[in-house]
N, CA, C and O atoms as a DFTB+ gen file, in Angstrom:
364 C
 N C O
     1  1      -4.983      -1.853       2.326
     2  2      -4.150      -1.375       3.407
     3  2      -2.785      -2.012       3.246
     4  3      -2.665      -3.170       2.846
     5  1      -1.762      -1.242       3.561
     6  2      -0.420      -1.811       3.547
     7  2       0.310      -1.388       4.807
     8  3       0.036      -0.337       5.386
     9  1       1.245      -2.229       5.216
    10  2       2.038      -1.944       6.394
    11  2       3.418      -2.528       6.181
    12  3       3.552      -3.711       5.870
    13  1       4.441      -1.716       6.344
    14  2       5.808      -2.185       6.194
    15  2       6.437      -2.447       7.553
    16  3       6.168      -1.728       8.515
    17  1       7.271      -3.471       7.632
    18  2       7.954      -3.802       8.869
    19  2       9.134      -4.702       8.567
    20  3       9.294      -5.147       7.431
    21  1       9.957      -4.976       9.555
    22  2      11.087      -5.896       9.419
    23  2      10.864      -7.084      10.342
    24  3      10.422      -6.931      11.480
    25  1      11.181      -8.283       9.826
    26  2      11.010      -9.475      10.648
    27  2      12.269      -9.729      11.483
    28  3      13.196      -8.918      11.473
    29  1      12.301     -10.849      12.203
    30  2      13.431     -11.123      13.092
    31  2      14.730     -11.381      12.331
    32  3      15.811     -11.330      12.917
    33  1      14.630     -11.658      11.030
    34  2      15.820     -11.826      10.191
    35  2      16.197     -10.518       9.499
    36  3      17.061     -10.500       8.622
    37  1      15.549      -9.430       9.894
    38  2      15.788      -8.084       9.362
    39  2      15.430      -7.949       7.885
    40  3      15.978      -7.102       7.181
    41  1      14.515      -8.782       7.427
    42  2      13.999      -8.634       6.065
    43  2      12.917      -7.565       6.079
    44  3      12.109      -7.489       7.005
    45  1      12.915      -6.755       5.054
    46  2      11.906      -5.708       4.925
    47  2      10.682      -6.303       4.240
    48  3      10.769      -6.798       3.116
    49  1       9.542      -6.251       4.922
    50  2       8.311      -6.843       4.410
    51  2       7.223      -5.788       4.299
    52  3       7.131      -4.877       5.122
    53  1       6.408      -5.927       3.275
    54  2       5.240      -5.068       3.103
    55  2       4.031      -5.990       3.034
    56  3       3.923      -6.815       2.128
    57  1       3.132      -5.848       3.984
    58  2       1.912      -6.659       4.015
    59  2       0.777      -5.903       3.349
    60  3       0.615      -4.699       3.548
    61  1      -0.002      -6.620       2.558
    62  2      -1.139      -6.037       1.849
    63  2      -2.413      -6.706       2.357
    64  3      -2.525      -7.932       2.370
    65  1      -3.368      -5.881       2.773
    66  2      -4.660      -6.353       3.263
    67  2      -5.773      -5.714       2.448
    68  3      -5.633      -4.594       1.957
    69  1      -6.863      -6.424       2.311
    70  2      -8.062      -5.912       1.653
    71  2      -9.153      -5.841       2.714
    72  3      -9.405      -6.811       3.429
    73  1      -9.788      -4.696       2.805
    74  2     -10.864      -4.519       3.773
    75  2     -12.156      -4.250       3.024
    76  3     -12.185      -3.457       2.083
    77  1     -13.220      -4.911       3.442
    78  2     -14.539      -4.696       2.840
    79  2     -15.591      -4.835       3.941
    80  3     -15.240      -5.093       5.093
    81  1     -16.852      -4.672       3.613
    82  2     -17.883      -4.740       4.660
    83  2     -17.918      -6.063       5.435
    84  3     -18.474      -6.121       6.531
    85  1     -17.335      -7.109       4.880
    86  2     -17.358      -8.409       5.542
    87  2     -16.151      -8.640       6.450
    88  3     -16.133      -9.598       7.223
    89  1     -15.146      -7.771       6.363
    90  2     -13.966      -7.913       7.206
    91  2     -12.685      -7.606       6.453
    92  3     -12.709      -7.060       5.350
    93  1     -11.574      -7.963       7.064
    94  2     -10.252      -7.723       6.494
    95  2      -9.627      -9.052       6.107
    96  3      -9.690     -10.026       6.857
    97  1      -9.017      -9.079       4.914
    98  2      -8.392     -10.286       4.387
    99  2      -6.943      -9.969       4.037
   100  3      -6.656      -8.939       3.428
   101  1      -6.040     -10.852       4.422
   102  2      -4.637     -10.733       4.046
   103  2      -4.500     -11.132       2.583
   104  3      -4.894     -12.236       2.207
   105  1      -3.943     -10.246       1.747
   106  2      -3.741     -10.565       0.335
   107  2      -2.383     -11.217       0.122
   108  3      -2.293     -12.299      -0.460
   109  1      -1.322     -10.555       0.596
   110  2       0.012     -11.141       0.466
   111  2       1.037     -10.294       1.201
   112  3       0.775      -9.159       1.600
   113  1       2.205     -10.882       1.366
   114  2       3.348     -10.196       1.945
   115  2       4.421     -10.115       0.870
   116  3       4.698     -11.097       0.182
   117  1       5.017      -8.952       0.731
   118  2       6.045      -8.737      -0.286
   119  2       7.373      -8.552       0.429
   120  3       7.515      -7.662       1.268
   121  1       8.342      -9.392       0.097
   122  2       9.678      -9.271       0.664
   123  2      10.414      -8.221      -0.168
   124  3      10.702      -8.441      -1.345
   125  1      10.714      -7.086       0.447
   126  2      11.254      -5.943      -0.300
   127  2      12.633      -5.521       0.195
   128  3      13.002      -4.354       0.061
   129  1      13.389      -6.436       0.757
   130  2      14.704      -6.094       1.301
   131  2      15.643      -5.543       0.241
   132  3      16.443      -4.651       0.524
   133  1      15.554      -6.060      -0.966
   134  2      16.458      -5.638      -2.032
   135  2      15.926      -4.456      -2.832
   136  3      16.556      -4.033      -3.801
   137  1      14.795      -3.926      -2.444
   138  2      14.180      -2.814      -3.167
   139  2      14.479      -1.492      -2.467
   140  3      14.570      -1.419      -1.242
   141  1      14.627      -0.465      -3.272
   142  2      14.674       0.886      -2.724
   143  2      13.223       1.287      -2.525
   144  3      12.471       1.409      -3.492
   145  1      12.830       1.490      -1.286
   146  2      11.423       1.758      -0.993
   147  2      11.123       3.254      -1.099
   148  3      10.707       3.901      -0.138
   149  1      11.352       3.775      -2.309
   150  2      11.065       5.180      -2.560
   151  2       9.634       5.324      -3.062
   152  3       8.916       4.336      -3.214
   153  1       9.231       6.561      -3.315
   154  2       7.845       6.827      -3.721
   155  2       7.480       6.097      -5.007
   156  3       6.357       5.612      -5.142
   157  1       8.407       6.011      -5.949
   158  2       8.102       5.355      -7.225
   159  2       7.851       3.863      -7.026
   160  3       6.909       3.313      -7.599
   161  1       8.681       3.204      -6.223
   162  2       8.483       1.780      -5.944
   163  2       7.136       1.547      -5.266
   164  3       6.383       0.656      -5.659
   165  1       6.834       2.352      -4.247
   166  2       5.569       2.197      -3.517
   167  2       4.386       2.476      -4.435
   168  3       3.391       1.752      -4.400
   169  1       4.485       3.521      -5.256
   170  2       3.409       3.837      -6.200
   171  2       3.159       2.667      -7.145
   172  3       2.016       2.245      -7.320
   173  1       4.218       2.141      -7.755
   174  2       4.058       1.026      -8.697
   175  2       3.459      -0.196      -8.007
   176  3       2.633      -0.896      -8.592
   177  1       3.867      -0.453      -6.777
   178  2       3.320      -1.577      -6.019
   179  2       1.827      -1.386      -5.765
   180  3       1.026      -2.274      -6.058
   181  1       1.453      -0.231      -5.221
   182  2       0.041       0.024      -4.920
   183  2      -0.802       0.060      -6.186
   184  3      -1.923      -0.448      -6.206
   185  1      -0.265       0.660      -7.243
   186  2      -0.986       0.742      -8.511
   187  2      -1.249      -0.656      -9.080
   188  3      -2.337      -0.924      -9.590
   189  1      -0.259      -1.541      -8.993
   190  2      -0.446      -2.907      -9.502
   191  2      -1.471      -3.672      -8.664
   192  3      -2.208      -4.504      -9.193
   193  1      -1.519      -3.397      -7.377
   194  2      -2.504      -4.063      -6.521
   195  2      -3.909      -3.577      -6.847
   196  3      -4.853      -4.367      -6.853
   197  1      -4.056      -2.279      -7.118
   198  2      -5.365      -1.755      -7.533
   199  2      -5.806      -2.446      -8.815
   200  3      -6.974      -2.812      -8.947
   201  1      -4.884      -2.632      -9.768
   202  2      -5.221      -3.351     -11.002
   203  2      -5.630      -4.791     -10.704
   204  3      -6.607      -5.294     -11.260
   205  1      -4.882      -5.446      -9.829
   206  2      -5.164      -6.846      -9.498
   207  2      -6.532      -7.003      -8.835
   208  3      -7.296      -7.900      -9.188
   209  1      -6.835      -6.141      -7.886
   210  2      -8.091      -6.242      -7.144
   211  2      -9.268      -5.784      -7.999
   212  3     -10.399      -6.217      -7.778
   213  1      -9.019      -4.938      -8.945
   214  2      -9.963      -4.294      -9.876
   215  2     -10.280      -2.900      -9.358
   216  3     -10.796      -2.723      -8.255
   217  1      -9.961      -1.937     -10.173
   218  2     -10.056      -0.535      -9.776
   219  2     -11.443      -0.147      -9.282
   220  3     -11.565       0.623      -8.329
   221  1     -12.481      -0.664      -9.912
   222  2     -13.835      -0.259      -9.525
   223  2     -14.216      -0.737      -8.116
   224  3     -15.196      -0.260      -7.546
   225  1     -13.447      -1.674      -7.558
   226  2     -13.717      -2.163      -6.204
   227  2     -12.925      -1.423      -5.125
   228  3     -13.172      -1.609      -3.933
   229  1     -11.977      -0.586      -5.541
   230  2     -11.098       0.094      -4.591
   231  2     -11.544       1.540      -4.421
   232  3     -11.712       2.266      -5.401
   233  1     -11.731       1.949      -3.178
   234  2     -12.147       3.314      -2.870
   235  2     -11.035       4.060      -2.139
   236  3     -10.836       5.255      -2.362
   237  1     -10.313       3.361      -1.270
   238  2      -9.344       4.018      -0.405
   239  2      -8.104       3.155      -0.233
   240  3      -8.182       1.927      -0.196
   241  1      -6.955       3.821      -0.129
   242  2      -5.683       3.174       0.166
   243  2      -5.210       3.724       1.507
   244  3      -5.162       4.939       1.696
   245  1      -4.859       2.836       2.441
   246  2      -4.356       3.248       3.750
   247  2      -2.944       2.686       3.902
   248  3      -2.724       1.487       3.733
   249  1      -1.991       3.560       4.221
   250  2      -0.601       3.136       4.403
   251  2      -0.047       3.786       5.664
   252  3      -0.735       4.545       6.347
   253  1       1.216       3.471       5.957
   254  2       1.838       4.183       7.070
   255  2       2.230       5.594       6.629
   256  3       1.994       5.975       5.482
   257  1       2.825       6.361       7.531
   258  2       3.042       7.786       7.305
   259  2       4.395       8.154       6.711
   260  3       4.698       9.341       6.584
   261  1       5.206       7.188       6.348
   262  2       6.525       7.509       5.795
   263  2       6.374       8.416       4.576
   264  3       5.391       8.323       3.841
   265  1       7.344       9.282       4.371
   266  2       7.249      10.259       3.282
   267  2       7.106       9.591       1.918
   268  3       6.419      10.122       1.045
   269  1       7.742       8.437       1.719
   270  2       7.615       7.743       0.435
   271  2       6.186       7.249       0.214
   272  3       5.704       7.247      -0.919
   273  1       5.508       6.833       1.276
   274  2       4.114       6.398       1.162
   275  2       3.193       7.583       0.902
   276  3       2.236       7.473       0.136
   277  1       3.481       8.716       1.538
   278  2       2.679       9.922       1.297
   279  2       2.783      10.347      -0.160
   280  3       1.774      10.634      -0.804
   281  1       4.014      10.386      -0.680
   282  2       4.221      10.783      -2.074
   283  2       3.567       9.786      -3.028
   284  3       2.951      10.185      -4.016
   285  1       3.696       8.501      -2.738
   286  2       3.074       7.478      -3.582
   287  2       1.556       7.591      -3.539
   288  3       0.893       7.454      -4.567
   289  1       1.005       7.840      -2.364
   290  2      -0.444       8.006      -2.229
   291  2      -0.952       9.187      -3.031
   292  3      -1.989       9.094      -3.688
   293  1      -0.231      10.296      -2.983
   294  2      -0.626      11.467      -3.770
   295  2      -0.550      11.188      -5.262
   296  3      -1.424      11.603      -6.022
   297  1       0.494      10.485      -5.681
   298  2       0.633      10.138      -7.102
   299  2      -0.497       9.197      -7.540
   300  3      -1.024       9.325      -8.645
   301  1      -0.858       8.269      -6.679
   302  2      -1.943       7.345      -6.995
   303  2      -3.270       8.088      -7.124
   304  3      -4.072       7.776      -8.004
   305  1      -3.505       9.072      -6.251
   306  2      -4.741       9.863      -6.342
   307  2      -4.761      10.722      -7.604
   308  3      -5.831      10.986      -8.154
   309  1      -3.593      11.160      -8.067
   310  2      -3.540      11.907      -9.325
   311  2      -3.919      11.012     -10.499
   312  3      -4.641      11.435     -11.401
   313  1      -3.433       9.784     -10.484
   314  2      -3.707       8.853     -11.586
   315  2      -5.136       8.328     -11.548
   316  3      -5.795       8.230     -12.583
   317  1      -5.604       7.998     -10.378
   318  2      -6.921       7.367     -10.216
   319  2      -7.798       8.312      -9.394
   320  3      -7.817       8.250      -8.165
   321  1      -8.506       9.170     -10.080
   322  2      -9.196      10.314      -9.469
   323  2     -10.237       9.931      -8.418
   324  3     -10.547      10.742      -7.546
   325  1     -10.778       8.732      -8.479
   326  2     -11.816       8.345      -7.511
   327  2     -11.244       7.760      -6.215
   328  3     -11.990       7.543      -5.260
   329  1      -9.935       7.503      -6.166
   330  2      -9.319       6.905      -4.981
   331  2      -8.900       7.959      -3.970
   332  3      -8.563       9.088      -4.325
   333  1      -8.929       7.568      -2.714
   334  2      -8.429       8.410      -1.631
   335  2      -7.298       7.678      -0.937
   336  3      -7.402       6.484      -0.657
   337  1      -6.227       8.389      -0.661
   338  2      -5.144       7.855       0.156
   339  2      -5.228       8.507       1.521
   340  3      -5.423       9.719       1.621
   341  1      -5.082       7.718       2.569
   342  2      -5.006       8.266       3.920
   343  2      -3.923       7.525       4.699
   344  3      -3.691       6.337       4.476
   345  1      -3.263       8.236       5.614
   346  2      -2.280       7.564       6.460
   347  2      -2.988       6.789       7.566
   348  3      -4.099       7.131       7.971
   349  1      -2.340       5.766       8.033
   350  2      -2.883       4.969       9.137
   351  2      -2.850       5.790      10.421
   352  3      -1.846       6.437      10.717
   353  1      -3.905       5.770      11.161
   354  2      -4.000       6.555      12.394
   355  2      -3.078       6.030      13.494
   356  3      -2.759       6.768      14.427
   357  1      -2.648       4.785      13.406
   358  2      -1.811       4.219      14.468
   359  2      -0.324       4.399      14.221
   360  3       0.485       4.046      15.079
   361  1       0.052       4.932      13.085
   362  2       1.480       5.139      12.810
   363  2       1.849       6.544      13.191
   364  3       3.005       6.939      13.045
């Protein structure tokens, strides 16, 4: 799961969480203020996290509904046929 937000210093942050049957674990926060948060950046970020966590352990990616996340999610599903991308229901 990922969620983007800005802190009180107006830094753009992307939080990465891992969810499994035992609960949710915070993996890391990425400070992305200097990055263009387009679909390619988001795709490369999510793709690298899938590699880090190990692809066979990942079934679904959940992100917010921004158009760049939607495009990145679709690109990730094209590359990794067993993965599903879904938008977060609360965004």
